[in-house]
C-alpha positions in Angstrom: 25.8 20.0 6.0 24.9 23.6 5.1 26.5 24.5 1.8 26.3 28.2 1.1 27.8 31.6 1.8 26.8 35.0 3.0 27.9 38.5 2.6 29.3 40.4 5.6 28.3 44.1 6.3 31.6 45.3 4.7 30.7 43.5 1.5 33.2 40.7 1.9 31.8 37.3 1.1 32.2 34.8 3.9 31.1 31.2 4.3 28.0 30.4 6.3 28.8 28.7 9.6 27.7 25.1 9.8 24.3 24.4 11.3 25.8 22.8 14.4 28.3 25.5 15.2 28.0 29.0 16.7 26.0 31.3 14.4 24.6 28.4 12.4 20.9 27.5 12.2 18.2 25.8 10.3 14.5 26.3 9.7 13.5 25.6 13.3 16.5 24.0 15.0 18.7 24.2 17.0 16.6 25.7 19.9 19.0 25.1 22.8 21.3 28.0 22.1 24.8 28.1 23.6 23.9 25.4 26.1 23.2 23.0 23.3 26.3 24.0 21.4 28.5 23.5 24.4 27.7 19.8 24.7 30.3 17.3 23.3 29.7 16.3 19.7 29.2 12.6 20.6 26.4 13.5 23.1 24.8 15.8 20.5 25.0 13.0 17.9 23.2 10.6 20.2 20.6 13.3 21.1 20.0 14.2 17.4 19.9 10.6 16.3 17.3 9.7 18.9 15.3 12.8 18.1 15.5 12.0 14.4 14.2 8.4 15.0 11.4 9.8 17.2 10.4 12.2 14.5 10.1 9.3 12.1 7.4 7.9 14.5 5.6 11.1 14.1 5.9 10.9 10.3 4.4 7.4 10.4 1.4 8.6 12.5 0.8 11.4 10.1 1.3 9.1 7.1 -1.4 6.8 8.5 -3.9 9.6 8.7 -2.8 10.8 5.2 -3.4 7.4 3.7 -6.8 7.1 5.4 -7.8 10.4 3.8 -6.6 9.2 0.4 -8.4 5.9 0.8 -11.6 7.8 1.6 -11.2 10.1 -1.4 -10.5 7.3 -3.9 -13.4 5.2 -2.5 -16.0 7.8 -3.4 -18.7 6.7 -5.8 -21.4 8.5 -7.7 -24.9 7.4 -8.6 -25.7 8.7 -12.0 -27.0 7.8 -15.4 -24.8 5.5 -17.4 -23.7 6.7 -20.9 -25.0 3.5 -22.5 -28.6 3.7 -21.3 -31.0 5.7 -19.2 -30.6 3.7 -16.1 -28.7 5.1 -13.1 -25.6 3.1 -12.0 -23.0 3.4 -9.3 -19.6 4.4 -10.7 -16.3 5.1 -9.0 -15.1 8.6 -9.1 -11.4 7.5 -9.3 -10.1 4.9 -11.7 -8.0 2.5 -9.6 -4.9 2.8 -11.7 -5.0 6.6 -11.7 -5.6 6.7 -8.0 -2.6 4.4 -7.3 -0.2 6.5 -9.4 -1.4 9.9 -8.1 -3.0 10.1 -4.6 -1.8 6.7 -3.3 1.7 7.3 -4.6 1.7 10.7 -3.1 0.7 9.2 0.2 3.5 6.7 0.3 6.1 9.2 -1.2 4.9 12.3 0.6 7.7 12.5 3.2 10.4 12.2 0.6 8.8 14.7 -1.8 8.2 17.3 0.9 11.7 16.8 2.3 13.2 17.7 -1.1 11.0 20.8 -1.5 11.6 22.0 2.1 15.4 21.6 1.7 15.5 23.5 -1.6 13.5 26.4 -0.1 15.6 26.3 3.1 18.8 26.6 1.1 17.6 29.7 -0.6 16.9 27.8 -3.8 20.4 26.4 -4.0 20.6 22.7 -4.5 21.2 20.3 -1.6 22.0 16.7 -0.9 19.3 15.6 1.5 16.4 15.7 -0.8 17.8 13.9 -3.9 19.8 11.5 -1.6 16.6 10.6 0.3 14.7 9.9 -2.9 17.4 7.6 -4.3 17.9 5.9 -1.0 14.2 5.4 -0.5 13.9 4.0 -4.0 16.7 1.5 -3.3 15.1 0.5 0.0 11.6 0.1 -1.6 12.8 -2.0 -4.5 15.4 -4.2 -2.8 14.4 -4.5 0.9 10.6 -4.2 0.8 10.2 -6.5 -2.1 12.8 -8.9 -0.7 10.9 -9.2 2.6 7.6 -9.6 0.8 9.1 -12.5 -1.3 10.0 -14.4 1.9 6.9 -13.4 3.8 4.7 -15.8 1.7 4.5 -19.5 2.8 6.6 -21.9 0.7 3.6 -23.7 -0.6 2.0 -20.4 -1.9 2.9 -17.8 -4.6 1.6 -14.4 -5.4 1.5 -13.2 -9.0 1.2 -9.7 -10.4 -2.3 -9.4 -11.9 -1.9 -6.1 -13.7 1.0 -7.1 -15.9 0.7 -4.1 -18.2 0.7 -1.6 -15.3 3.8 -3.3 -13.9 5.6 -3.2 -17.2 4.8 0.5 -17.7 5.7 1.6 -14.1 8.9 -0.6 -14.2 10.0 1.0 -17.5 9.2 4.5 -16.3 11.0 3.8 -13.0 14.2 3.1 -15.0 13.6 6.0 -17.4 13.0 8.4 -14.6 16.5 7.9 -13.1 18.0 7.9 -16.6 16.3 11.2 -17.3 17.7 12.6 -14.1 21.3 11.8 -15.1 20.6 13.2 -18.6 19.4 16.6 -17.4 22.3 16.9 -14.8 25.2 15.6 -16.8 24.3 15.8 -20.5 21.8 18.4 -21.4 22.7 21.9 -20.0 25.4 20.2 -17.9 25.2 21.0 -14.2 22.3 23.4 -14.8 18.6 22.8 -14.6 16.5 25.1 -16.7 12.7 25.7 -16.5 12.0 23.4 -19.5 13.8 20.5 -18.0 11.9 20.9 -14.7 8.6 21.1 -16.4 9.2 18.1 -18.6 10.2 16.1 -15.4 6.8 17.0 -13.9 4.9 16.3 -17.1 6.3 12.7 -17.2 3.9 11.9 -14.3 0.7 12.6 -16.3 2.3 10.8 -19.3 2.8 7.8 -17.0 -0.7 8.0 -15.7 -2.2 8.3 -19.2 -0.3 5.3 -20.5 -1.2 3.2 -17.4 -4.8 4.2 -17.7 -4.8 3.2 -21.4 -3.5 -0.2 -20.5 -6.0 -0.6 -17.7 -9.0 0.3 -19.8 -8.0 -1.9 -22.7 -7.0 0.7 -25.2 -4.0 -1.5 -26.1 -5.8 -4.8 -26.8 -2.6 -6.6 -27.8 -1.2 -6.5 -24.2 -1.7 -9.6 -22.0 -4.2 -9.4 -19.2 -5.8 -6.2 -20.6 -9.5 -5.8 -19.9 -10.3 -5.7 -23.6 -8.8 -9.2 -24.1 -10.3 -11.0 -21.1 -13.6 -9.2 -20.8 -15.2 -10.5 -24.0 -13.8 -14.0 -23.6 -15.3 -14.5 -20.1 -18.8 -13.6 -21.2 -21.1 -16.5 -21.8 -22.8 -16.4 -25.2 -26.3 -16.0 -23.7 -25.1 -13.3 -21.5 -23.4 -11.5 -24.4 -26.6 -11.7 -26.4 -28.5 -10.4 -23.4 -26.2 -7.4 -23.0 -26.4 -6.6 -26.8 -30.1 -6.9 -27.2 -31.6 -5.8 -23.9 -29.2 -3.4 -22.3 -32.0 -1.2 -20.9 -33.8 -4.0 -19.1 -33.7 -3.9 -15.3 -32.8 -6.7 -13.0 -35.4 -9.4 -12.2 -37.2 -9.2 -15.6 -38.2 -12.1 -17.7 -35.1 -12.4 -19.9 -33.0 -13.2 -16.8 -34.7 -16.5 -16.5 -33.4 -17.5 -20.0 -29.8 -17.5 -19.0 -28.1 -20.9 -18.6 -26.6 -20.2 -15.2 -25.3 -22.7 -12.7 -27.9 -24.6 -10.7 -26.8 -22.9 -7.5 -28.7 -19.9 -8.8 -28.4 -16.2 -9.4 -28.8 -13.7 -6.6 -30.7 -10.7 -7.8 -32.5 -7.6 -6.6 -36.0 -6.7 -8.0 -35.0 -3.1 -8.5 -32.0 -0.8 -8.7 -33.7 2.2 -7.0 -36.4 2.3 -4.4 -37.9 5.5 -2.9 -38.7 5.4 0.8 -40.9 8.0 2.5 -39.7 8.6 6.0 -41.9 10.1 8.8 -41.2 11.4 12.2 -40.7 7.9 13.7 -38.0 5.3 13.2 -39.1 2.7 10.6 -37.8 -0.6 9.4 -37.3 -1.1 5.7 -37.4 -4.7 4.4 -35.6 -5.5 1.2 -36.3 -8.8 -0.7 -33.5 -10.6 -2.4 -34.3 -13.3 -4.9 -32.6 -16.4 -6.0 -33.3 -17.5 -9.6 -32.2 -20.1 -12.2 -31.5 -22.8 -9.7 -32.3 -23.8 -6.1 -29.8 -26.5 -5.6 -27.7 -26.5 -2.5 -27.0 -23.9 0.2 -25.7 -20.5 -1.0 -24.9 -17.2 0.8 -23.6 -13.7 0.2 -22.5 -10.8 2.4 -24.5 -7.6 2.6 -23.7 -4.2 4.0 -24.9 -0.6 3.9 -23.1 2.4 2.4 -24.2 6.0 2.7 -23.8 8.0 -0.4 -25.3 11.2 0.9 -27.1 9.5 3.8 -25.2 9.7 7.1 -25.0 6.6 9.3 -26.3 7.3 12.8 -28.4 10.2 11.6 -30.2 9.0 8.5 -30.0 5.2 9.0 -28.4 2.6 11.2 -25.5 0.7 9.7 -25.9 -3.0 9.3 -24.0 -5.9 7.8 -24.1 -9.7 7.8 -24.5 -12.8 5.8 -27.6 -13.6 3.8 -28.3 -17.3 3.7 -30.3 -19.3 1.2 -31.1 -22.9 2.2 -31.6 -25.5 -0.5 -34.9 -24.8 -2.3 -35.2 -21.3 -0.8 -35.8 -18.7 -3.5 -36.0 -15.5 -1.4 -34.5 -13.9 1.7 -35.0 -10.5 3.4 -32.7 -7.8 4.6 -33.9 -5.3 7.2 -32.5 -1.7 7.5 -33.6 0.7 10.2 -34.4 4.2 8.8 -34.2 7.1 11.3 -36.8 9.9 11.5 -36.8 12.8 9.0 -38.4 16.1 9.5 -40.5 17.7 6.8 -38.5 19.7 4.3 -35.3 17.8 5.1 -33.2 17.2 2.0 -33.3 13.8 0.2 -30.4 11.5 0.7 -29.2 8.2 -0.9 -28.4 5.0 0.9 -27.1 1.8 -0.7 -27.3 -1.8 0.2 -24.5 -3.9 -1.3 -24.5 -7.6 -1.9 -21.1 -9.2 -2.5 -19.0 -12.4 -2.1 -21.5 -14.9 -3.4 -20.5 -18.4 -2.3 -21.0 -22.1 -3.3 -21.3 -21.5 -7.0 -23.9 -18.7 -6.8 -23.6 -15.6 -9.1 -25.0 -12.1 -9.2 -27.3 -10.7 -11.9 -25.0 -9.0 -14.4 -27.8 -6.6 -15.4 -28.1 -5.2 -11.9 -26.3 -2.1 -10.7 -22.8 -3.4 -9.7 -22.7 -6.2 -12.4 -21.2 -9.6 -11.8 -19.0 -8.7 -8.9 -21.8 -7.4 -6.7 -25.4 -6.1 -6.7 -26.3 -2.7 -5.4 -29.7 -1.4 -4.4 -30.1 2.4 -3.9 -32.7 3.7 -1.4 -33.8 7.3 -1.9 -34.8 8.5 1.6 -37.4 11.3 1.3 -39.2 13.2 4.0 -43.0 12.7 4.1 -44.2 16.1 3.3 -47.8 15.1 4.1 -47.1 14.5 7.7 -49.4 16.6 9.9 -46.9 18.7 11.7 -46.1 22.4 11.9 -42.7 23.3 10.7 -41.1 25.9 12.9 -39.0 28.7 11.6 -35.8 27.2 13.2 -36.5 24.0 11.3 -36.9 25.8 8.1 -33.6 27.6 8.6 -32.0 24.3 9.5 -33.4 22.8 6.3 -31.9 25.6 4.2 -28.5 25.2 5.9 -28.7 21.4 5.5 -29.3 21.7 1.7 -26.0 23.6 1.4 -23.6 22.0 3.8 -25.1 18.6 4.8 -25.6 19.2 8.6 -25.8 15.5 9.4 -22.5 14.9 7.8 -20.9 17.7 9.9 -22.5 16.4 13.1 -21.2 12.8 12.2 -17.7 14.1 11.6 -17.8 16.1 14.9 -18.7 12.9 16.7 -16.0 10.9 14.9 -13.4 13.6 15.8 -14.4 13.4 19.5 -14.1 9.6 19.4 -10.8 9.9 17.6 -9.4 12.1 20.4 -10.8 9.9 23.1 -9.3 6.8 21.5 -5.9 8.5 21.1 -5.8 9.9 24.7 -7.2 6.9 26.5 -4.8 5.2 28.9 -4.9 1.5 29.8 -6.6 -1.5 28.0 -10.2 -1.7 27.1 -12.3 -3.9 29.3 -12.7 -6.5 26.6 -9.0 -6.7 26.0 -8.0 -6.6 29.7 -7.1 -10.3 29.7 -4.6 -9.9 26.8 -1.3 -8.5 27.9 0.7 -6.9 25.1 4.3 -7.9 24.7 6.9 -5.6 26.4 8.1 -4.2 23.1 4.6 -3.4 22.1 4.0 -1.5 25.3 7.2 0.5 24.8 6.3 1.3 21.2 2.8 2.4 22.3 4.3 4.7 24.9 6.6 6.3 22.4 3.8 6.8 19.9 1.3 8.1 22.5 2.3 11.8 22.4 2.2 11.9 18.6 -1.2 10.1 18.5 -2.6 12.6 21.0 -1.2 15.6 19.1 -2.4 14.6 15.7 -5.8 13.4 16.8 -6.4 17.1 17.8 -4.8 18.6 14.7 -6.0 16.2 11.9 -9.7 15.7 11.5 -11.2 12.3 10.7 -11.3 11.3 7.1 -15.2 11.3 6.8 -15.3 15.1 7.0 -15.8 16.7 3.6 -15.2 13.4 1.8 -11.6 13.1 3.2 -10.2 16.4 1.7 -9.9 18.3 4.9 -8.0 15.4 6.5 -5.8 15.3 3.4 -4.8 18.9 3.5 -4.4 19.1 7.2 -2.2 15.9 7.2 -0.2 17.4 4.3 0.4 20.6 6.3 1.5 18.7 9.4 3.7 16.5 7.3 5.4 19.6 5.9 6.1 20.9 9.5 7.6 17.7 10.7 9.6 17.4 7.5 11.2 20.7 8.2 12.3 19.4 11.6 13.6 16.2 10.0 15.7 18.3 7.6 17.3 20.3 10.5 17.9 17.2 12.6 19.5 15.3 9.7 21.9 18.2 9.0 22.7 18.6 12.7 23.3 14.9 13.1 25.6 14.8 10.0 27.4 17.9 11.2 28.3 16.7 14.7 28.9 13.1 13.6 31.1 14.0 10.7 28.8 12.2 8.2 28.1 13.7 4.8 24.6 14.7 4.0 24.3 12.3 1.1 25.2 9.4 3.4 22.8 10.5 6.1 20.0 10.8 3.4 20.6 7.4 1.7 20.8 5.6 5.0 19.1 7.1 8.1 16.5 9.4 6.5 15.6 7.0 3.6 15.0 4.1 6.1 13.0 6.3 8.5 10.7 7.5 5.8 10.3 4.0 4.2 9.9 1.7 7.2 6.1 2.4 7.4 5.8 1.4 3.8 7.7 -1.8 4.6 5.1 -3.0 7.2 2.2 -2.0 5.0 3.6 -3.8 2.0 4.3 -6.9 4.0 0.8 -7.1 5.3 -0.6 -6.5 1.9 1.5 -9.3 0.4 0.4 -11.8 3.0 -3.3 -10.9 2.9 -4.0 -10.1 -0.7 -4.3 -12.7 -3.5 -2.0 -10.8 -5.9 1.5 -9.2 -5.7 0.4 -5.9 -7.1 0.3 -4.0 -3.8 3.8 -5.1 -3.0 5.5 -4.7 -6.3 3.5 -2.4 -8.7 3.1 0.2 -6.0 6.9 0.2 -5.4 7.7 0.8 -9.1 5.0 3.4 -9.4 6.1 5.2 -6.2 9.8 5.2 -7.3 8.7 7.0 -10.6 6.6 9.5 -8.7 9.5 10.3 -6.4 11.5 11.6 -9.3 8.7 13.3 -11.2 7.4 15.2 -8.1 10.2 15.0 -5.6 12.8 16.3 -8.1 10.6 18.0 -10.6 8.7 20.3 -8.3 11.6 21.8 -6.2 13.9 22.0 -9.2 11.3 23.8 -11.3 10.6 26.2 -8.5 14.4 26.9 -8.1 14.9 27.3 -11.9 12.0 29.8 -12.1 13.4 31.7 -9.1 16.9 32.2 -10.6 15.5 33.0 -13.9 13.6 35.9 -12.3 16.1 37.0 -9.7 19.3 36.7 -11.6 22.7 36.2 -10.0 23.0 37.4 -6.5 26.3 38.1 -4.6 25.9 34.7 -2.9 25.4 33.0 -6.2 28.4 34.8 -7.7 30.6 33.7 -4.8 29.6 30.1 -5.2 29.8 29.9 -9.0 31.6 33.1 -10.2 34.8 31.3 -11.1 33.1 28.2 -12.6 32.2 27.3 -16.1 28.5 27.7 -15.1 29.0 31.5 -14.7 30.6 31.6 -18.2 27.7 29.7 -19.8 24.9 31.3 -17.7 26.1 34.8 -16.7 22.5 35.8 -15.8 22.1 33.1 -13.2 20.7 29.6 -13.2 19.8 26.8 -10.9 23.0 24.7 -10.5 23.0 21.0 -9.7 26.5 19.6 -9.7 26.5 15.9 -10.7 29.2 14.4 -8.6 27.8 12.1 -5.9 24.2 12.3 -7.3 25.0 11.2 -10.8 27.2 8.3 -9.6 24.7 7.1 -7.1 21.8 7.3 -9.6 23.7 5.4 -12.3 24.7 2.7 -9.8 21.2 2.3 -8.5 19.8 2.1 -12.1 22.1 -0.8 -12.9 21.0 -2.5 -9.6 17.3 -1.8 -10.4 17.6 -3.5 -13.8 19.0 -6.6 -12.1 16.2 -6.6 -9.4 13.5 -6.2 -12.0 15.0 -9.0 -14.1 14.9 -11.2 -11.0 11.3 -10.4 -10.4 10.4 -11.3 -14.0 12.5 -14.5 -13.7 10.6 -15.5 -10.6 7.3 -15.0 -12.4 8.4 -17.3 -15.3 10.3 -20.0 -13.4 8.9 -19.9 -9.8 5.3 -19.5 -10.6 5.0 -16.1 -9.0 6.9 -13.0 -8.1 6.3 -13.6 -4.3 6.6 -16.8 -2.3 7.4 -20.2 -3.9 9.7 -23.0 -2.7 11.9 -22.2 0.3 15.3 -22.2 -1.5 14.2 -20.0 -4.3 12.5 -17.4 -2.2 15.2 -17.0 0.4 17.9 -16.9 -2.3 15.9 -14.1 -4.1 15.6 -12.2 -0.8 19.3 -12.6 0.0 20.3 -11.4 -3.5 18.2 -8.2 -3.1 19.6 -7.6 0.3 23.2 -8.0 -0.9 22.5 -5.6 -3.8 21.2 -3.0 -1.3 24.3 -3.4 0.9 26.5 -3.0 -2.2 24.6 0.1 -3.1 25.2 1.6 0.4 28.9 0.7 0.1 29.3 2.6 -3.1 27.5 5.6 -1.7 29.7 5.7 1.3 32.8 5.2 -0.8 31.9 8.0 -3.2 31.2 10.5 -0.4 34.8 9.9 0.9 36.3 10.1 -2.6 34.5 13.0 -4.3 37.4 13.5 -6.8 37.6 9.9 -7.9 38.2 9.3 -11.6 35.6 7.8 -13.9 37.6 4.6 -14.1 37.7 4.2 -10.3 34.0 4.8 -10.2 33.3 2.1 -12.7 35.6 -0.4 -11.0 34.1 0.3 -7.6 30.5 -0.1 -8.8 31.3 -3.2 -10.9 33.2 -4.8 -8.0 30.4 -4.1 -5.5 27.7 -5.5 -7.7 29.8 -8.5 -8.8 30.5 -9.2 -5.1 26.8 -9.1 -4.3 26.0 -11.5 -7.1 28.8 -13.9 -6.2 27.8 -13.9 -2.5 24.1 -14.5 -3.5 25.1 -17.4 -5.8 27.0 -19.1 -3.0 24.0 -18.6 -0.6 21.6 -19.9 -3.3 23.7 -23.1 -3.8 23.8 -23.7 0.0 20.0 -23.1 0.2 19.3 -25.8 -2.4 22.0 -28.2 -1.1 20.9 -28.1 2.6 17.2 -27.7 2.0 15.4 -28.8 5.1 12.6 -31.3 5.2 9.5 -29.4 4.1 6.1 -30.4 3.0 5.8 -29.4 -0.7 2.0 -29.9 -0.4 -0.1 -31.5 2.2 -2.3 -33.8 0.1 -4.8 -35.3 2.5 -6.0 -38.7 1.2 -8.7 -40.2 3.3 -10.0 -43.7 3.8 -13.4 -43.9 5.5 -14.7 -46.4 8.0 -18.3 -45.4 8.4 -18.1 -41.7 9.3 -14.7 -41.7 10.8 -11.3 -41.1 9.1 -8.8 -43.7 10.1 -5.7 -42.7 8.2 -4.3 -39.9 6.1 -1.3 -39.6 3.7 0.9 -36.6 3.7 3.1 -35.9 0.7 6.5 -34.8 1.9 9.9 -34.3 0.3 13.1 -35.3 2.0 16.2 -33.0 1.5 19.8 -33.9 2.1 19.8 -34.9 5.7 23.3 -36.4 5.8 21.9 -39.8 6.9 19.8 -38.4 9.8 16.4 -39.8 10.5 13.9 -37.4 9.0 11.0 -36.1 11.0 8.0 -33.9 10.3 6.8 -31.2 12.7 3.1 -30.3 12.5 2.1 -27.7 15.1 3.5 -29.0 18.4 3.6 -32.6 17.3 6.9 -34.3 16.2 6.3 -37.3 13.8 9.1 -39.7 13.0 9.2 -40.5 9.3 11.6 -43.4 9.3 9.8 -44.9 6.3 11.4 -42.2 4.0 14.7 -43.2 2.5 17.3 -40.5 3.4 18.5 -40.4 -0.2 15.0 -39.8 -1.6 14.6 -36.5 -3.5 11.0 -36.9 -4.7 7.8 -36.6 -2.8 6.8 -39.7 -0.8 3.4 -40.4 0.6 3.6 -41.6 4.2 0.5 -43.0 5.9 -0.1 -41.6 9.4 -2.6 -42.4 12.0 -5.3 -39.7 12.2 -4.6 -38.4 15.7 -0.9 -37.8 15.2 -1.8 -35.6 12.2 -5.2 -34.1 12.9 -4.4 -33.0 16.5 -2.8 -29.8 15.2 -3.8 -30.0 11.5 -7.3 -28.7 12.4 -5.8 -25.4 13.2 -3.8 -25.1 9.9 -5.1 -22.9 7.1 -6.2 -25.7 4.7 -7.2 -24.8 1.2 -10.7 -26.2 0.3 -9.4 -28.5 -2.4 -6.7 -30.0 -0.1 -9.1 -31.3 2.5 -11.3 -34.0 0.9 -14.5 -35.5 2.4 -14.8 -32.4 4.6 -18.4 -33.1 5.3 -17.6 -36.4 6.8 -15.2 -35.0 9.5 -16.6 -35.6 13.0 -16.6 -32.8 15.6 -13.3 -32.0 17.4 -14.3 -34.0 20.5 -14.5 -37.2 18.4 -10.7 -37.2 17.9 -10.2 -37.9 21.6 -11.5 -41.4 21.1 -9.0 -42.4 18.5 -6.0 -44.5 19.5 -2.6 -42.9 19.9 -0.3 -43.3 16.9 2.9 -45.2 17.7 5.2 -42.8 16.0 3.7 -39.6 17.4 5.2 -37.9 20.4 4.6 -34.5 22.0 7.6 -32.2 22.6 
């Protein structure tokens, strides 16, 4: 609710009317005038609540475009001379750790940061509740709900571990220190007043965090586990280390490569790092030879793709990708790339062919551009100046313009923008998807999102224009506009519903701005091999929320009051307070109250949550996933902690004058209740663990080329004397051979058809499916006899 005062024409200070009452107003809303204000409060609460949720859909659409622009920016590479030798190499513009803690964190935290800035400016540089409340509520949702869902989203027989342990440790420590610093500047140092120095230090903590994380990532602290300085030298083979030390300037494909004791599968290598291609007035096909050395045993393959550095797909070359196959004994394979015509005088451009994901024991030449992870060949496309053609004045002018602004890139972006608009405004299913009917809820969601998609496809350009920067700034501007609407709607909703701004912020607004991150993190946890995207990004984002979401608006407000001095409105608010006595010339005032209490409570809960994450790494094999009882117990604990935090926030908003003792008792009781409830749930989860397959170990016995029987390792839980059964796909298999009191894995022989009928569609790991080469085609399973214990549901 609006908290401020105004001065009447006669000089008498009066309170500002609430935003939902006559005479009140926000940045943009309300727009309905007296008609809107004449509606019953309950009807307006429903209207504002629905509008708020609908705006969150718009925020998610903008956030998607915002993240695409950031991904485009951080994926930029340069082809330049390496500092260690004279060879040119492909290097990333952005360090991954720096990108995650700056642009990527800004992308995920942008709505909260902008909301805090917009609210402060809207209030005339007086402090508000929505911004800080949303930041704290979003941090609680990210740490407790998002990570809790990601833990349970992983199958029980899998785990995900954090790969960048130093980065996690640094961001986790800073996420706790950030909220501790917030309480310190509000309650301890210059109590209830934020000065310019405190605001600047809050902002500077972000580059300090980035610098320390970068130092850990690059191995400047070799004593840390998993740092690149530790694992890098240990993983290099002696011959390879000797090669790098003695022949660092040698190119790929030279004689010393043949001296390396690599695996017999072979080394995939390119003959050169850079090839110049003269392009004429006709389309041409460029053939690239890829060699296989130091072993020709077995079949190997790798993926290849094209990437335009300055070359533009569709204008300078035709994109291509695929799999390059090497049969046994085959020492070379070719890749063909179509190069489009170039006019005389047209600027030179660079195109790259990337080889990656070598399979079946093959490796890449570590001396080639790209190193061990991939090999990169750069094609310099040059116009054939000797072509017998007369260059017109218009072409000369076009060449000059092209040398300045890359005409082909602009034309490509224009085409992409038109395609983006067509895709967003298209109605109905595509022809190829006409047979697939989306679920009813998917259709409703698509209909709700459709207006936002159409609007922002027009206002936000595609990310390939100007390397993603134009999309970045346009999306940021649109995010600022819709954030202003969200601020007004949040205050209107709280005003008519009788809910305090801090409760609205911690619950509705925090959820609305964080739900898109929930889906993105869940997908990342399931698809990626590590837990970094689900956990490290959360701790980093929570830190950035404080450093920018609190640091920026509070610094702006502190500078404003330092310059302006006390106004009549400021004197009415704080003239009779201690703040006026200690700061008679005016200052930016932030009363602790709800904010300090909520931050302290969240900090205690955050420490418990981080301890749980580390406990899972040590005792469960990974931060995410693991055995069913442990993962659901962990998720339930995080959920109950989140609920307890919400309860304390709601209680404090209704008891603003509660004593310190009451605050401690309430917080301790809520946290203790959450821990007790989680302990009971955990005991029940382990006590009534269902029959699950700890690991499907397939042991085969061959009869010629056909598999007759398999053994499945299963574990029987407490079934209270019931006959256990195993469900694989849509097949129910009776396991009467397992004693009901057994608590250890038992191998049960099953006839092939009862198991393989649905097992063929399961995501088997390569080492869990032995004798894979001897498996007959799917049609061969039909000839096998029916298993006596198998029955279809």
